C-alpha positions as CSV (number, residue, x, y, z in Angstrom):
1,M,-7.0,-13.1,69.4
2,A,-9.9,-11.8,66.9
3,T,-8.0,-9.9,64.7
4,F,-5.9,-12.9,63.8
5,S,-8.9,-14.9,64.0
6,N,-10.3,-12.4,61.4
7,A,-7.0,-12.1,58.7
8,P,-7.7,-15.5,56.7
9,L,-11.1,-14.0,55.9
10,D,-9.8,-10.5,55.1
11,L,-7.4,-12.0,52.8
12,R,-10.3,-14.4,50.9
13,R,-12.1,-11.6,50.4
14,L,-8.9,-9.2,48.5
15,L,-8.5,-12.4,46.3
16,Q,-11.5,-12.7,45.5
17,K,-11.5,-8.9,44.4
18,L,-9.1,-9.6,42.7
19,V,-10.5,-12.2,40.6
20,I,-13.5,-10.5,39.4
21,M,-10.7,-7.2,38.8
22,F,-8.7,-9.8,36.3
23,S,-11.3,-11.3,35.3
24,F,-13.0,-8.0,34.0
25,S,-10.2,-6.8,32.7
26,I,-9.8,-10.1,30.4
27,I,-13.2,-8.9,29.1
28,C,-12.6,-5.5,28.1
29,V,-9.6,-6.7,26.5
30,S,-11.0,-9.0,24.9
31,I,-14.1,-6.5,23.6
32,L,-11.6,-4.1,22.8
33,Y,-9.8,-6.8,20.0
34,F,-12.9,-7.7,18.8
35,L,-14.2,-4.0,17.8
36,L,-10.4,-3.5,16.2
37,G,-10.2,-6.2,14.4
38,C,-14.0,-5.4,13.4
39,C,-12.6,-1.9,12.1
40,E,-9.7,-2.6,10.3
41,P,-8.9,0.4,7.8
42,D,-10.4,-1.2,4.1
43,L,-6.8,-0.8,3.4
44,V,-6.0,-4.3,4.6
45,D,-9.5,-5.4,4.9
46,S,-10.4,-4.8,1.1
47,S,-6.9,-6.4,-0.1
48,Q,-8.4,-9.1,-0.4
49,N,-10.5,-9.1,-3.0
50,S,-8.4,-6.7,-4.8
51,P,-4.9,-7.3,-7.3
52,L,-3.3,-6.8,-4.5
53,G,-4.9,-9.6,-2.1
54,W,-0.8,-11.1,-2.0
55,Y,0.0,-8.0,0.2
56,N,-0.4,-9.2,4.2
57,K,-1.1,-6.5,7.0
58,T,2.7,-6.4,7.6
59,V,3.3,-5.3,4.2
60,L,0.8,-2.6,4.0
61,R,1.7,-1.3,7.5
62,E,5.0,-0.8,6.2
63,I,3.7,1.6,3.6
64,L,1.4,3.5,5.3
65,T,4.3,3.8,7.9
66,A,6.3,5.0,5.0
67,P,8.4,8.6,4.9
68,D,7.1,9.3,1.3
69,Y,3.5,8.0,1.8
70,V,0.8,10.8,1.6
71,A,-2.6,9.9,1.2
72,D,-5.9,11.7,0.6
73,D,-8.7,10.4,2.8
74,S,-11.4,12.3,2.4
75,V,-14.1,11.5,0.3
76,D,-16.1,14.3,-1.3
77,G,-19.8,15.3,-1.3
78,N,-20.1,13.3,-4.5
79,S,-20.6,10.0,-2.6
80,S,-23.5,11.2,-0.1
81,G,-20.9,10.8,2.7
82,K,-20.6,6.9,2.5
83,D,-16.9,7.3,3.0
84,W,-17.6,4.3,5.3
85,T,-17.7,1.8,2.0
86,A,-15.2,3.6,-0.2
87,S,-11.2,1.7,-0.3
88,R,-8.5,2.7,-2.6
89,R,-7.4,1.0,-5.3
90,L,-5.8,1.0,-8.7
91,P,-6.2,4.0,-11.4
92,D,-9.3,3.1,-14.0
93,A,-7.7,5.8,-16.1
94,L,-4.2,7.8,-16.4
95,I,-3.4,11.5,-18.1
96,I,-0.5,10.6,-19.2
97,G,0.9,13.4,-21.1
98,V,1.8,15.8,-21.9
99,K,3.8,18.2,-20.2
100,K,2.5,22.1,-20.5
101,G,-0.3,20.5,-22.8
102,G,-3.6,21.4,-20.0
103,T,-3.3,18.6,-18.1
104,R,-3.6,20.4,-14.8
105,A,-6.8,22.1,-16.4
106,L,-8.3,18.9,-17.6
107,L,-7.7,17.4,-14.2
108,E,-9.0,20.0,-12.3
109,F,-11.8,20.4,-14.7
110,L,-13.0,16.6,-14.3
111,R,-13.0,16.9,-10.3
112,L,-16.1,18.3,-11.1
113,H,-17.9,15.2,-12.0
114,P,-19.2,13.2,-8.8
115,D,-18.1,9.5,-10.0
116,V,-14.5,11.1,-10.8
117,R,-11.9,10.6,-8.3
118,A,-8.7,12.2,-8.9
119,L,-5.2,12.3,-7.1
120,G,-4.7,16.0,-6.7
121,S,-0.4,15.6,-7.1
122,E,1.6,14.1,-9.5
123,P,3.0,10.4,-8.1
124,H,5.1,9.9,-10.9
125,F,4.9,6.4,-9.7
126,F,5.7,4.2,-13.0
127,D,8.7,6.8,-14.3
128,R,10.3,7.5,-10.7
129,H,9.3,5.4,-7.8
130,Y,8.6,2.2,-9.8
131,M,10.5,0.1,-7.2
132,R,8.3,1.2,-4.5
133,G,5.8,-1.7,-5.6
134,L,1.8,-1.5,-7.0
135,G,1.3,-1.5,-2.4
136,W,2.1,1.7,-2.4
137,Y,1.0,3.7,-5.3
138,R,-2.4,2.0,-4.4
139,S,-2.0,3.8,-1.0
140,M,-1.6,6.9,-2.6
141,M,-5.2,6.8,-4.3
142,P,-8.5,8.8,-2.9
143,K,-10.0,6.1,-1.7
144,A,-13.6,5.6,-3.9
145,L,-16.9,3.8,-4.2
146,N,-17.7,1.0,-6.5
147,G,-19.1,3.2,-10.0
148,Q,-16.4,5.8,-9.3
149,I,-13.5,6.3,-11.4
150,V,-9.6,6.4,-9.7
151,M,-7.5,8.1,-11.6
152,E,-4.8,9.7,-11.6
153,K,-2.0,12.5,-14.5
154,T,1.5,12.6,-14.4
155,P,2.8,13.9,-17.6
156,R,6.6,12.9,-17.8
157,Y,4.6,9.4,-18.6
158,F,4.1,9.7,-22.2
159,V,8.0,10.6,-23.2
160,S,9.3,8.1,-20.4
161,P,10.7,4.8,-22.9
162,E,9.5,2.2,-19.3
163,T,6.6,3.5,-18.8
164,P,4.2,1.8,-21.1
165,G,5.5,-1.4,-20.7
166,R,5.3,-1.1,-16.9
167,I,1.1,0.6,-17.1
168,H,0.5,-2.6,-19.3
169,A,1.3,-4.9,-16.4
170,M,-1.1,-3.0,-14.0
171,S,-3.7,-3.4,-16.0
172,R,-4.2,-3.9,-20.2
173,D,-7.7,-2.6,-20.0
174,I,-6.9,0.7,-18.2
175,K,-7.4,3.9,-20.1
176,L,-5.2,7.0,-21.6
177,I,-5.6,10.5,-21.8
178,V,-3.1,12.6,-23.7
179,V,-3.5,16.3,-24.1
180,V,-1.0,17.7,-26.9
181,R,-0.7,21.5,-28.4
182,D,1.1,22.6,-31.3
183,P,4.6,20.9,-30.0
184,I,6.1,24.8,-31.1
185,T,3.3,26.8,-28.3
186,R,4.2,23.8,-25.7
187,A,7.8,24.1,-26.1
188,I,7.9,28.2,-25.5
189,S,5.7,27.6,-22.4
190,D,8.3,24.6,-21.2
191,Y,11.3,27.3,-22.2
192,T,8.7,30.5,-20.2
193,Q,8.9,27.9,-16.8
194,I,12.0,26.9,-16.9
195,I,13.4,30.8,-16.7
196,S,11.1,31.4,-14.3
197,K,12.8,28.8,-11.8
198,T,16.8,29.4,-14.0
199,P,16.4,33.2,-15.6
200,D,19.9,32.8,-16.2
201,I,20.0,29.8,-18.9
202,P,20.4,30.7,-22.8
203,S,18.0,32.2,-24.8
204,F,15.3,29.6,-26.8
205,A,16.7,30.9,-29.8
206,S,20.6,29.6,-28.6
207,L,19.2,25.8,-26.8
208,T,16.5,25.3,-29.5
209,F,20.0,24.7,-32.3
210,K,22.9,22.4,-31.9
211,N,24.2,25.2,-34.8
212,R,22.2,28.5,-35.8
213,S,24.7,29.1,-38.6
214,T,24.2,25.2,-40.0
215,G,20.2,25.8,-38.6
216,Q,20.7,22.2,-37.0
217,I,17.4,21.5,-34.3
218,D,18.6,19.6,-31.2
219,S,16.3,17.7,-30.7
220,F,17.0,15.8,-27.8
221,W,16.2,19.7,-26.1
222,S,13.4,18.6,-23.5
223,P,11.2,21.6,-24.5
224,L,11.8,19.9,-28.0
225,Y,11.8,16.5,-27.7
226,I,8.4,16.0,-26.0
227,G,6.5,17.7,-28.9
228,L,7.8,14.3,-31.3
229,Y,4.1,13.2,-30.2
230,A,4.6,10.0,-33.1
231,R,7.9,9.5,-31.7
232,H,6.8,8.8,-28.1
233,L,3.4,7.2,-29.6
234,E,5.1,4.4,-31.1
235,R,5.6,3.1,-27.7
236,W,2.3,3.3,-26.1
237,L,1.0,1.6,-29.6
238,A,3.3,-1.3,-28.7
239,Y,0.8,-2.1,-25.8
240,F,-2.3,-0.5,-26.0
241,P,-4.6,-0.5,-28.8
242,L,-5.3,3.0,-29.8
243,S,-9.2,2.8,-28.9
244,Q,-7.8,2.9,-25.3
245,I,-5.9,5.8,-25.6
246,H,-8.4,9.5,-26.0
247,F,-6.6,12.3,-27.4
248,V,-7.5,15.7,-26.0
249,H,-6.4,19.0,-28.0
250,G,-4.5,21.4,-26.4
251,E,-5.8,24.7,-28.3
252,R,-9.6,23.6,-28.0
253,L,-9.1,23.1,-24.5
254,I,-8.9,26.5,-24.1
255,S,-11.7,27.7,-26.7
256,D,-14.2,24.8,-26.1
257,P,-13.5,23.5,-22.7
258,A,-17.0,21.8,-22.9
259,G,-16.9,20.0,-26.2
260,E,-13.2,18.8,-24.4
261,L,-14.7,17.5,-21.5
262,G,-17.9,16.3,-23.3
263,R,-15.3,13.8,-25.2
264,V,-13.5,12.8,-22.5
265,Q,-16.4,12.1,-20.6
266,D,-17.7,10.0,-23.3
267,F,-14.4,8.4,-23.2
268,L,-14.7,7.1,-19.7
269,G,-18.0,6.1,-19.9
270,L,-19.7,9.2,-18.0
271,Q,-22.6,10.8,-18.1
272,R,-22.1,13.9,-19.7
273,I,-22.8,16.3,-16.6
274,I,-18.9,19.0,-17.1
275,T,-20.8,21.2,-19.7
276,D,-20.9,25.4,-20.7
277,K,-22.8,26.4,-17.4
278,H,-19.1,25.4,-15.2
279,F,-16.6,27.6,-16.9
280,Y,-16.3,30.9,-17.9
281,F,-12.9,32.8,-19.9
282,N,-10.2,34.5,-18.2
283,K,-9.3,37.4,-20.6
284,T,-6.1,38.2,-18.0
285,K,-4.8,34.8,-17.4
286,G,-6.5,33.9,-21.5
287,F,-7.9,30.1,-20.9
288,P,-11.3,29.3,-18.9
289,C,-12.1,29.2,-15.4
290,L,-14.2,27.4,-13.4
291,K,-17.3,28.9,-12.0
292,K,-17.6,26.5,-9.0
293,P,-14.8,24.2,-7.9
294,E,-15.2,21.0,-6.7
295,G,-15.8,22.2,-2.8
296,S,-16.4,25.3,-2.8
297,S,-18.8,28.1,-4.5
298,K,-16.5,30.5,-5.1
299,P,-15.3,31.0,-8.7
300,H,-11.5,29.4,-9.6
301,C,-8.4,30.2,-12.2
302,L,-5.5,27.9,-11.9
303,G,-3.1,29.4,-10.4
304,K,0.1,32.0,-10.8
305,T,2.1,29.6,-12.5
306,K,-0.7,29.0,-15.3
307,G,-1.3,31.8,-17.6
308,R,2.7,33.1,-17.6
309,T,3.4,35.6,-20.8
310,H,5.7,34.1,-23.3
311,P,9.1,35.8,-24.0
312,K,8.9,36.4,-27.7
313,I,10.6,34.8,-30.0
314,D,12.8,35.8,-33.5
315,P,10.1,34.5,-36.4
316,E,12.7,32.6,-37.9
317,V,13.5,31.0,-35.1
318,I,9.6,29.9,-35.0
319,Q,9.7,29.9,-39.0
320,K,12.4,26.6,-38.9
321,L,10.8,24.8,-36.3
322,R,7.7,24.6,-38.2
323,E,9.9,23.3,-40.5
324,F,11.5,21.2,-38.4
325,Y,8.0,19.8,-36.7
326,Q,6.1,19.2,-40.3
327,P,6.5,15.8,-41.2
328,H,6.7,14.6,-37.2
329,N,3.1,16.3,-36.8
330,L,2.3,14.7,-40.3
331,K,3.0,11.0,-38.8
332,F,1.2,12.2,-35.7
333,Y,-1.9,12.8,-37.0
334,Q,-2.2,9.8,-39.0
335,M,-1.2,7.6,-35.8
336,A,-3.7,9.3,-34.1
337,G,-6.3,9.6,-36.7
338,M,-6.8,13.2,-36.1
339,D,-5.3,16.3,-37.8
340,F,-4.6,19.0,-34.9
341,G,-3.9,22.0,-37.8
342,W,-0.9,23.3,-36.4
343,Q,1.2,24.7,-39.0
């Protein structure tokens, strides 16, 4: 009988334990939910105070889980380790061109500056991935602190007809950087890169002319078309004043990198921190290299794809190209307000 009389008591004790455990579980879940709510990624938290505030968490979650999503979560030593204050935002400046003009070198040099946060890869947002939306584009940007300049480079932007209007729709005040070099040298460098990937293509001379016997230049062949700088610049000036466009002299970027970087830093409103002490000239490659690149204490030159040996081009072809480009170059000098001295 004692066993039966104790049964209700044991049952009550069991129920009490279950209630206590259930209450404790609710408290733990509530604390965890509170902590997770306070630690939302800055990509979501900062969206309410950014131009992309209308993106809700569902849209941003889709962005972050997209197959092509790539992000640089690191904040370098220049930020004093305060990555918790950093956030992703749309770029303040763009290197928009030109291909084989020295854009990669310029980007790597600028990344030495503590107030520059630059995306290493080329996102091609405004020419190839525009339909993904500004939220996707913003998610690609590196995290930056207040006061740091966010930038990216995609050389194809300069020659893409639709790009100026799209960039203007994002920001009317954005700063644009164009690296230009002698269009003939640039075209040969472009061709050199092409044959490194497809060595069986026709010769430079045969692709240069529509008709070799008449000397008619094929201006729509991509390596030559890119060098029609005045034609491309006209589209940009329809949206942006010249004061928002800075031209980097490609040849001087090689011979005087510190001088060109000084002018770029002035244009971006940065203190002149990148100086002669950061560079040395590599005779083998034929262009300047960094003594101490970002995140390293060892000297660094650009990769094997830079500084390739150019094929020899018939002097007659070079002369025909000089005659072809001369009026285009003169118009570009006038539009840009600079004489680049190309012969």
